[in-house]
N, C-alpha and C positions, 0 to 999 in steps of 0.2 A: 857251354859257356864256362870259362875258367873261374875258379873261386879264389884265385891268387889276388893279393893286394896290389893295387896299381899306384903309381905316382902320377898324378894328373895335374897339369897346369891349366887353369881356366882363364881365358882371355876375354875381356869385354870393354867396349867403349860406352860408358854410361851416357844417357841422354840428359839434356837440361831439365826436362820434366820426366820424373819417374814414370815408367810404363811397364808393360807386360814383359818385355825382353829383360829388363833389369830384375824383375821378380823371378823369372825363370833362371837366370844366371845364379841368383842367390840360393834358390830352392835346390837346384841340382848340386851345387857345391855342398850344401848341408846334407843332402841325401848321400853323397859319396862319403863324406866324413862319418856319417852315422853308420856306414857299412864297413868302416875300417880302412878306407883308402886314404893315402896321403894326398892332400889337396893344397896347391898353392894358387894364388890369384895374381894376375897382372891386369891392371885396369888403367883406363884413362877417363876423363870426364869432360863433357862438352862445355862446362862452365868456363873453361880456359879460353874458348874461342870467342867469348863476348868481346865485341869491338873489332874482331878480325873482319877484313873485307871479304866478299863472297869469293873472289878469286883465290885468296889465300887459303880459305877453308877447303875449297875444292882441290887445290894443289896438294895440300897435306894428305888428301885421300888417295893420291896417286902413288906416292912412295915416301914413307916417313923414315928417314935415316936414323933419327934419334931413337924412336921407339924400337926400330929393328936392332940397333946396336944394343940397347938396354935389354931387350928380350933375349938376344943372342948371348949376352954376358950371363944372364940369369940361367939360361938353359945349359950353359957350359959348366956352371957351378953345381947343377942339379942333374941327377940321373932320372929324367922324366920319360915315362912311357908314352903318354898321350898329351898333346896339346889340344884342348877343346876350345874353339873359338865361338863366340856368340856374335857380337857386333864388332866390326873393325873400322867402321866409318864414323867420322873422317880421320881421327887422330892416329889410330894404330896402323891402318892401311894394309893392303894385301901383301906388302913386303914382309909382314910378320910371318906369313906362311913359309917364305923362303928361309927365314931365320930358324924356324922350327924344323924344317927338313934338313938344313945343314947340321943341326944338332942331332939328327938321327931319330927324332921323335915321330910317332904316328900323329897324323893331323885329322881332326874332326871339325866340321863346321855345321852349326845348327842354322838352318835357313829360315830366319825370322821374317824376311820380306823378300821382295823381288828385285833388290838393288843390283844383282849381278847382270841384269840386262835392261833394267828400267831405272834411269837416273832419279826419278821421283820416288821410286821403290814400291808404289802401291797400284801400278797398272790402272791409273785413272787420270783423266784430264777433262777439264771443263764440266765436271759433274757426272761424267760417263766413264764406263770401263774403256780403257785403251790398251790395245795389244800391238800397236804399230811397231814397237822396237823389239818385239820377241823375234828371235831368229836372225836379226840384222847384225852384220859385223860392226857397224857404227850406228849409234842411236841418233841419227840425223833428226827425226821428228822431235825428239826431246830438246835438241838444240834450237830448232825452229820455233818451238812453243815455249821456250825458257822454262822447262819443267822443273829444274832444280833451283830452288830458292828464287824463282821468278826472274832469273838472270840468264841471258844467253851466254855470257862469258863463263860464268860458273858451270852452266850446263855443258858447255863446250869442253871444259877441262875434265869434268867427270865422265862425259861420254868418251873422251880420248883415253882416259884411264881404263875404262871398261874395254875399249877397243884393243888397247895394247895387251891387257892381260888375257883377253880372249884369243888374240893372235899367238901369244906364247903359250896358251893353254894352261894358264895358272890354275883355273878352277878344277881342271881334270888331272893335272900332274902334281900339284902341290898340296891338294886335299885328298886324303885317302878315303874318307867317308863323309858324305853330306847327309845331314838329317833333315828330311822333310817332315812336316807336321801332319799332313793329310795326303791322301792319294790325289786329290785335286791339285794341290800345290806341286806334288811330285811331277805330275804330267806337264805343268807349266815349266818347270825347270828343265825337263827333258826337251821340251820345244825350244827352250832358250839355249840349248847347247850342252847341258851337263850330261855326263856319261851315266846312263841308267844303272850300270853295274855298280856305281859308287854312291848310289842313293838308297837309303833306308827310310822307312816311315816310322816315326815314333812320336806320339802326341805328347803334350804337356801333362802334368799331374798337379793336383791340388790337395794339400793336407791342411785342415783347420782343427783347432781345439774346441771349436764350438759345436754344440748340439744342433741338429736341424731345426728349422723353425716350422711354424704351422700356417704361415700366410695370413695371420689374423689381422694385420693392418688393412688388408683388402686393397693395397695399392699396387699400381704398376711401377716398375723401376727401370731407369736407364742409368748405366754406369759406363763412362768412357770419355774419350776426347770429343769436345763439342766442335765438330768439323763436318763439312759437307759429306765426305766419304763415309762417315759413320751413320748417315741417314737422319741426322738431327732435324733437318727441315721437314722431312717426311713425317717424323715422329710428331712434331708440333702441329702439322696440318691435320694429322689423324685425331687430335684432341680438340680441334676446332669444329665441333659438331655437338649439338645438344643431346644426341643419343648416348654419347659417351659421358658417363656420370662417375666413373671411378677416378680417384686422385692419381696423378702422375708425379713421381718424384725423380728429379734429374740430379745426378751426381757427376761432376767433372768440370773441366774448364777447357778453353780453347778459342779459336778464332770466331766462333759463332756465339760467344758468351753474351754479347749484347742482345742478340736476337732471342736468346733463351730468357734473358732478363725481362725483356719487353713482354714476351709471351706469358711469363709468370705474373707480371704486373696486371695483364689484361685478362687472364683466365684464372679464377680462384682454385681451379682443380690442379693447377701446375705449380709445383714447388721446386725451386732450384737451390741446391745446397752448396754448389761450388765443389772444390776439391776436399776430400776427407781422408783421414788416416786409414790404412788398410783394415784395421780392426773395426772401425766405424762403418766402413763399406760392407764388411761381412755382416754386421748387425742389421744394416738396412736390407741386405739380401734375405737374411733369415725372416725378417718381418714381412717382406713383400709377398703378394699373391703370385706375381709373375714378373719375370725379367723380360725386357724387350731389347733385342739386339738387331736394329734395323739397318745394318751396314749395307752400303751400295757399291763397295769395291770388293776385289778379290782378296779377302783376308787369307793369310796363310794358316790361321787357326781360328781361335775365338775363345780365349781364356776365360772371359766373363761367363761363357756358357757353362763350362765345367765347374767354375766357382759356384754358380747357381745350383748345379746338380748336386754338388757336395753338401749343400745345406737344404736340399729338398725342394728347390724352387724351379718350377717349369719355366721354359723360355719360349717366347714368341720371336722367331728369327726370320730374317729375309732369306729367301731360297736362292742364294747366289754363292758360288765358289765354295771354298773350304768350310766356311761357317755353316753353310747349309747341310754339310755332311754330318754335323754333330747332333742335330735334332731329328728325332723320328716323329713325323707329323701325326698328331693325335695320340702320341704315346708318352714322350717326354716334353711335349710342347706343341706349338703350331708353327706353320710356315706361311709366308705371304710373298707376293711378287715384290722384288726389290724396287724401291722408289715409288711405290704405289700406295699413297696415303689412304685411299678408299679401301684397298685390300687389307692394309694394316688395321684400319678402324673395324672392319668386319671381323678380323681375327680376334680383336680385343673383345668385341661384343660376343662372339661365339665362345670365347674362353670363359667369360664370366657367367654365361647363360646356363652352364651345367656344372653344379657344385660337385656332383659325384665324380664327373670326369676329371675335375681339377684335383680332387684328392687322390685319384688313381695316378694322375700324372706326377704328383709329388712323390708317391711311392716309387714310381718308375724312374724318376730322376735320381733318387738316392741309389737305386740299384744300378743304374748306368754308371754312376760314379764309382761305386764299389767294384764293378766288374771291369772297368776300363781305365780309370783315371786316378788311381791311388798310387802312392809312392811304391808300395809293395809290387804292384802290377808293373810300374814303369821301370823299376831298377833293372830287372833282367834284360829289358830291351836296350837300356843304355849301355849295359855291360856287353851285350852282343855287338852293338855298334863299335865299342872300343876294341874288342877283340878282333872284329873284322878289319878295323883300321890298322891294327898291329900286324895282321897277316898281310894286308895289301902292302904296307910299308916295308915289310921284310923282303918282299919280292922286287921292290923297286931299286 
């Protein structure tokens, strides 16, 4: 790995509601700057699409001439070594890869979701995992089921965009290195048509200034989007049993907010706090006895898991996809069958039944973070991905 200083341009399309991808974009930028690299940022924000019709939003994701022109002008003025993309949808668009390549820069893409072959991006439909569009040239099932923004028109435009870029091989010829976050996710991208030689696996990292907690509140905690794919309904069902006597604190907002509100009104053990600032979320994690991550879709990672580990909080996680890779059952937490409220309930009861095991899990969680998910551990992997991209770019 080269120790030379690089000039890196980070590119990201912010979401309307701040999420994990946004935090990763900001954290990696700070990491690079702290190691002496020159970092510039090019961003768009989805707040500007408020009021756009669904067709217009999907069309911008196809090829955005304005952002491509602006990015090209920026790259012409700067001697950039690597352009690192996070999210390009919908405003930046894949046309930005072409601008980066024309400028002679190496291109890296972090694969935060499955959008390259799934218009909905999460490989889930009607509450179940869906892989119908993996490996297809055209994502017809996504159009038939109006997967993108519940619109067949918008889904058709986005599916057409994916089809065209797959036909011209944008993902394999305009991106030098793709960063997958887990081995599970890497396998899905390969099945979706990405060149395995251009995929590296690098997880996220988490750094906090907080000391680890001790779980003294005795609560179980959920942090995340209140949506079906995150397993919120399964979580609420698990607490609908008199054997569960531990408090459940829910942090987040989303389409199932009203269901969560009703559950909190009806069950005195459930507290819903809505969205909280990041520092308040970390405080809640420190205080919790256990984090619960009951996702029912194929996550590409599971940042809340390593956030919990960084503060010594074990995690009860659904054994599905990439998020299931992060927890060692009985060591840093427990696993249960995704979507099975009874199995989740039994895991909660099992967790709180053995205080000695809980304390050992807290120790193990902290060690897991120190060994795998710190900035110091992550930085060499990021630089290795950049150097590999530079090498690939030099041969093209």
